[in-house]
N, C-alpha and C positions, 0 to 999 in steps of 0.2 A: 373442496379445492384440491387439485392434483398438482403436486410440485415435483419437479425433477432436480436431481443434484448430479451435475456432470463433474466427476472427480478427476482432476488432472494429476498424474503421478507426482508424488512429493507434496500433495496438498496439506495444508495446515489442519491438523486434527481438531485443535481447540476451536478454530474458526468454524469448521464444518459442524462440530457438535453444538456450538452456540447458536447455529441456525436451525438444525433439525430437532434438537431436544425440546425447544419451546412448542413445536408443533405436536409432538407426542404428549407433552404436558397439557396442551389445550384440549386434546381428545380425552385424556384421562379425567381432567377436572370438570369438563362439561358433561361427561358421560355419553358423548356422541362422537362419531367419527367425522370430525370437521375437516380434517386434512388427511390426504394420502400422499405418500412420496415414493419415489423410485430412484435407484442409483444407476447411473449411466457411465460407461467407460469409453474412452477414446480408442481402446484397443483390447488389452488383456481382460479376462473375466474378473480378476481381482485387482484392485488398485491400491497401491501402498502409499500410506501417508508419510510425511517427513520423519515421524518417530518410528516407523517400521510397521505400524499396525496396518492390516489389510482389510478392505471393505469389499465384499462380493457385489458385483454389478450385473444384474440379470439383463440389462439392456446395453446396446452399443450405439455409438455414434452412427447415424445413418438409418437407424430403425425408425419406423413410423410410430410416433408417440402422441398420446393425447395429454396435453399439459396445459395448465393455466399459467404457471411460472416455471422458468428454468434458471436455476442458480449454478453458475460455474464456480467451483471451489479450487483454488490453486494456492501454492505457497512456494517456498524455496526460491527458485529463480524462474518466474513465469515468462521472462523474456526469452528463455531457451525453448519455449513451446511454440512450434511453428507448423503444426499439422494442417495442411490445406483442406483435407476432407472435413476436419472438425470445423474450420472456419466457414466452409461452404454450408455445412449442415446447420450451424447456428444462424447464418443469414436466412436460410430457408424457413426455419422455425419463426424467426422474427417477421418474415413476410406473411406467415400464417396468422399473425396477431398474437403470438405467445409472448407474454411479458418476459424480459430477460434481466437476470441479476448476476452480480459478481461479488464474491466474498474474498477478502484478503488479497491474493494476487489474481483472483478471477477477473476483476475489471480489466486487467492487462490483456487477457485473452479476448474479451469482448471488444476492446479497442483495436486490437490487431485484426479482428474480423471485420472491422469497419462499422461496428454497431453503436458507437458512442458519439458519432459526429452530430454536432448541434445539440448535445445534451450535457447538462452538468453531471459531474461524476466525482467519485473519490476512489482512493486506493490506499493500501497500507503505506505508511510514510517511507518504509525501506525501499519501496519500488517507485515512489513518486518521481524522483529526479530522473531515473532512467526512462520512464514512460514519457515524461515531458520533453526530454531531449529527442526521443524517437518520433514522437507525434506532437509537435509543439502547438498545433491548432486546437488541441483538446481543451475543454472547459473544466480543468482539474482543480479541485479544492482539497484542503487537508482536513475535511470534516470526518466525523465518525461514520456517517452514512448519508447518502443522497438519494432521494426519490424524485425523478424527473420523468413525469408521464409514465411510459411503459418500461422504464429502466430503473433498476434498484441496485445501487452499488454500495459496498460496505468495506471499511478499512480492515475488518477482520478481528481476530481476538474475541474478547467478550463484547465488542461493539455490535456483533451480530445479534446479541440478545436484545439490545436497544432497538435495532431495526425490526426484529420479529415482534417486539412489543407493539410497535406502531402497526405492523401488518395485522396482527390479531385484533387490536383495538378497532382498526378500520373494518375488519370483516365481522367481528362478533362482539364489539363493545369494550369499553375501557375496564369494566369490572373483571371480565375474564382475563384480559391482558395483565391486569395488576395481580390477579391470583397466580398466573403463570410466573411472573417475575418474582413474586414473593416465594414461590416454591424453590426457585434457584437462588434465594437469598440476595437477589438483585433488587434491593429496595429503593435505590436511587436511580431512576430512569434518566439517562442523559439525553439532552437535545441532540438533534441530528448534526447541528453545526458545532458541537463540542470539540475540544482539542484532542488530537490523537496522542500527543506526547506530554510529558511533564513540562512545566514552564522552565525557562532558562534558569530562573532562580532555584528551582528544585533540582534541575540536572547538575548544576555546577555548585550548588550550595552557597550562592551569593545573594546579596540583598541591596547592594549599591545601585541606585536607579541609573546612574550614568554608565556603569559597567554593563548592565543589562541592555541599555539602549545601544551601546557600542557593539555588543555581540549580535543583536538583532540586525544592525546595519551590515555587519560582516557576513552573516549567514544569508542575507538577502542580496548580496552583491558578490557573486563568485566569479562569473565570467569576465567582469570588468572590476577587479578589486579596487576599493577605495584606498587612498594613502592615509597616513597617520593624520596629516593636516586636515583632510576632508572629514574624517570621522570625528576628530576633536572639535572642529567647528560646528558640526551638526549636533553634538551633544553639549555644546557650551563650555568646553574646556580648552586649555592650551595643550600643545603636544607634550610638554613636560608633565603636566598633570595626567594626561592619558597614559604615558609610560609608567608613572607611579601606580596608577589604577590597576594596570595589568600585572605589574610586578607584585603588588600586595594582594590583589584579589585572585589572580590566576597562577601565580608563581612561574610565569613565563612572559616573554615580551609580546607586544602587540603583533609583531611580524611573525613570530613563532606560532602563535595561536591561529592567526589567519591562514598561514601556510598549512597547518594541521587540518583545518576545516576543509580547505580546498583539496588536499590529498585524500581525505576520507571520501569526499564526493567523487574524486577521480577513481578510487578503488571500486566504489559502487557501480560506476558507469562501465568500468572494465569488466566487472563480473556479470553485469546484468544486461548489457546492450551489445549490439554488433558494431557500435560506433568505432571508427578508426582511432588510433592513438592520437593522431593529429586533431581530429574533431574533439576528442576528450580534453586535449591540451587547451584548446580554445574555450571550451565550455567551463573549464575550471580556472581560467585566468593565467595560464602559463604562456610564456613568450613563444615557445616552440616545443617540439617533442623531446629535444635534448634537455631542455630546462626541466620538463616534467620527469623525465627518466632519472636524472640526477637526484632530484628532490625525493622521488618515489623510492629509489634504492636506499637513500639515506634513512628514510622513515621506516620502510617495511623490509629492508634487507634484500630486495631483488627488484629488477626493473619491471615496468608495466607488461612487457611481452611475456615474461615468465608468469606473472599473475594470470594473464589470459590463458596461457597454456595449462596452468594448474586447474583453472575453472573448467576448461573443456575436458580435461582428464577425469574430473569428478563426475 
């Protein structure tokens, strides 16, 4: 099987390595060349990862290639990649019947190219909100990886090892796949639908069932924030009990924490999407751009327009 890796500048090195190294291991452990791979660049002959390491790419976007699968590897801010020749080339390969995959931010590139319509997919949690705002009709989940017919998408990081375990098991049996995973000390293979992030309990160091339920409601209702009374009713508490719950468990008020979650989402959208500040205000539950700007400056020390200018300068 011949696999291509299209490396987008700023790609995540760990995610890429977690995808390509299991192929090398499968060859070594089987004593046969089961997989070949080639690196492809959208432009320069060497593509630099987010950590500064460079990978030589003997092939370029637009070249005639014989591939069984093409994985797009991206990271950093995949929303900033908008190279039309690359999108057109990806669409041409898909029409030729080549299976298409995306790792970490790579699914963003596939979606931008119009290749994820009607297919379930995933992406790294850092990019999920931006992608959903830009392309709201996508069937996007927060899984570790998703295989939907001829599309393979992976959230990145070490989740790529789990996805490649499935690929190798499908191609050459579970025994070899297990040997590969053992070689990388990845002894607990996670299911495709496993969570990308630690639970709310682990993230915040909390264990009260009611507080976890309240935080889940808040994180799932950002464009139209719930008020204290609505959240309290849904988790079976009074508003006074809800206030005490946040004061004791989070060391901040309900309103302060809710605003913080919404501002974090706004910053992600400002950095990772071309959405206007007005659109971001609506998506994050602020009454208008002035309301967002005041809250944003109070939290981050500068208004949204300055955040966007800084992102473009980088």
